[in-house]
N, C-alpha and C positions, 0 to 999 in steps of 0.2 A: 608491614605493608600489606594492604588488602589484596586478596587473590584476584585473578582476572574474571572470575565468575561471580564475584560478590556484587558487582555492579548491576547484575540482573535480578538480584533478590527483591522479591515483592514484600513490602512491610506495611502492616496495617497502621493507618493514621488515626482512624476513628473506628473502634470495634463495634460493629453492629450485627445483630443476629435476628432472624425472623423465622418462626416456624422450624427452629432447629438448623437452619442454614446460615452459614457465615457470609454475610454480605457487607463486610467491612469496607470502609472507604480507604483505599491503599494509595501508595505512592504512584503506582501505575495509573489508577483512576485520576489522581490529581494532575498528572502530566497530560492525560487525555483531555481533561477539562481545559488545562492551559492552552493546549494546541487548538481546541475548538474556539476558545475566547480570542486567541491571537488571529486566527483566520477571520473571524467575524470582525474584529477591530481593524485588521488590515484592509479588508474589502470595504468596510463602511467608511472609515476615515479617508481612504485613498480616493473614493468615488463621491464623496459628499458634495464637492463643488461641481464636479462634471464639467470642467473647463474644456473649451474647444481645443486649445493648445495645452495638452496634458503636462503636468509637472512630473517629477521623478517617481513619486509614489503612485499617481494615477497612471502613469505610463507602465509601471511594473505590473499593476493590477490588470490593465488592458492587455498586456503581453500574455499573462497567464490565461486570461479569459479567451483570447483568440487562439492560443495554443491548444487548449482543451477543446474548443469549438471546432477547430480544424481537424483535430485528432478524431473527434466523434463523427464529423462529416465525412472524412476520408474512409473511415472503417465501417460506418453504419449507414451513412446516406442521410437524406432528408428526414427519413422515418425515425431517426434517432434523436431528432431535435427535442422532443418532449422529455427525453431522459437526460438532457444536459445538466439540469440542477444537481441531480444525483451524482453523475460522473465527475462534474466539477468539484463538488463538495468532497467526494472520495479522494480525488487527486490532491487537493489542498490539505486535507486532513493527514494523508500519508506523508506528503512532502514536509509539512511542519513537524509531524511526529518524528520523522527521520532526522530533521535538522536539529530539533530540540535535544535529541540524544547526543549530539556533538558538543553541547554546552558542558563545560566542567561542572560536575556534581548534578548534571541533569539525568534524566531517566529515559532510555529508549524503549518505549512501550511497543514499538514495532518489532523488537527483537524477541518478543514473546509469542510463541506459537499459538497460545490460546486467543490472543488478540487478532493476529492475522488470520487465523482460521475462522474466528467468529465473523469477521468482515467478509471473508471468502464464502462462507456458508450463506450469509445474507444475499450476496451477489448471486450465488448458484441457485438458490431458491427463487429469488426474484426473476432471474432470467428464465428459469423453467416455467414459472407461472406465465410470464409474457409469451413464451412459445406456445403453450397450450391455449391461452386466451386468444391468440391470433390465428392459430391453425387447427385448434381442436385436436381430435385424435390423429389427424394427419401429421402431427408433430413427431409421432413415432417413426416417421420415415427418416428422421435424424440418424436412426440406428441402422438403416440400410440405404446406402447411397442410390439415388435414382440412376437407372441405366446399368446397374451392376447385374451380372448373370445370376439368376435365382439359385443356381447351384452353389454359389459362394456364400449364400446366407448363413449356413451353419458356421462359417468362419468369421465373416464380416460382422454379424450382429453381436456376438460376444465381445469382439474387439472394440466395436463402436460404443457398446454399453460401458465397458471398463474405462475407455477413453473419456466418456462423458462424465462419469461419476468420479473420475480421478481429478477433475478440474479444480474443485475447491482445495484439494490436498496440494496440488502443484502450485497453485496461486498462493496459498498460505506459506508453504515451505520455502519457496523462492525468496520471498521478502524476509522471512524470519532468518533463514540461513545467512543471507548476505549481510544483514545488519548485525547479527551475533558475531560472525567471524571477523568482521571489520572492527568491532569494539574490543574484541579479545586481542587482536593484533595491536591496536593502539595501546591498550593496557600493559601488554607484555613488553613492548618496545619502550614505552614510557617508563616502565620499571627499570629497564636497563640504563636508560639515560640518567635516572635518579641515582642508581648505584655507582655507575662509572664516574659521574660528576664531570670534572673539567676535562677528562679524557674521552668523553662521550660525544665527540664532534660527529662522527659517522653515524652513530645511533640517533643523535639529535637530527641530523639531515634526513635519515630514513623516516623518523617520526613525523617530521614536517611534510615530507612527500606523501606518506600514507595518510596523514590528516587531510591534505588537499584532495587526495584521491577519494577519501571517504565522503567528503562533501559532494564530490561528483557522483559517487555511488548512491548517496542519499536521494539526490534528484533523479538519477537514472531509475532506481527502484520504484520511485513514485510513478514515473512514466511507464515502466514496464507493467506495474500492477494495474494502472488505468487502461492501457492499450489492450491488455488481455481481457479486461472487463468489456471493452468496446467490441472486441472480436467475438466474445461469447454472446453479446447482445446482437451483433450481426447475425450469428447463426440462428438465434431465436426468432428474429424478424424475417430473415430472407431464407432460412433453411439451407445452410451451406451456400 
């Protein structure tokens, strides 16, 4: 029986090298492409008719659209409207990536720190650029809250700098850790069910419960990843 960590192994499907660098197309890249294709197909096909009375697929797409739009409005305000395409794409990509990892023989690319950190780094750099573009050098006020006594600068500034630059790490680790731990638990308990067989009623019930919980966590982590992005965007636009 395969170990609980083997499900996270990245395997090259097409070996490619350029300039001495390995840029092979892997199973992780394949499932990222599948996630992107499924998101595109879901939104395109569900909204192609644009009926006044939506069907099930159009209704599901509209619910997700309104959910993210309201999230962005509540956390960023009207100034965040221009960033809706990016935030919505991010939410759908993470959500589908999490859910695809729940499919038997699927691959959870969001359980890899390099993937979650790459996305978090893009968000961090983008938000920082937005902050400086809107506020110029005044954006450095992010590191010293307005109204704070000047005597506290020696303490507050280092704390705020560390807090600011830890954002991509906390954003990446939160998603990576939750998805990894959940999949390991499913693999371990699933192994118990297979070994115990007919006497594995209790482990099977636990496995079913954890599977349902993991689907909920998959959706929740997509929400958390997106709402934190909205909060960082709010700070860049409105300066705390």
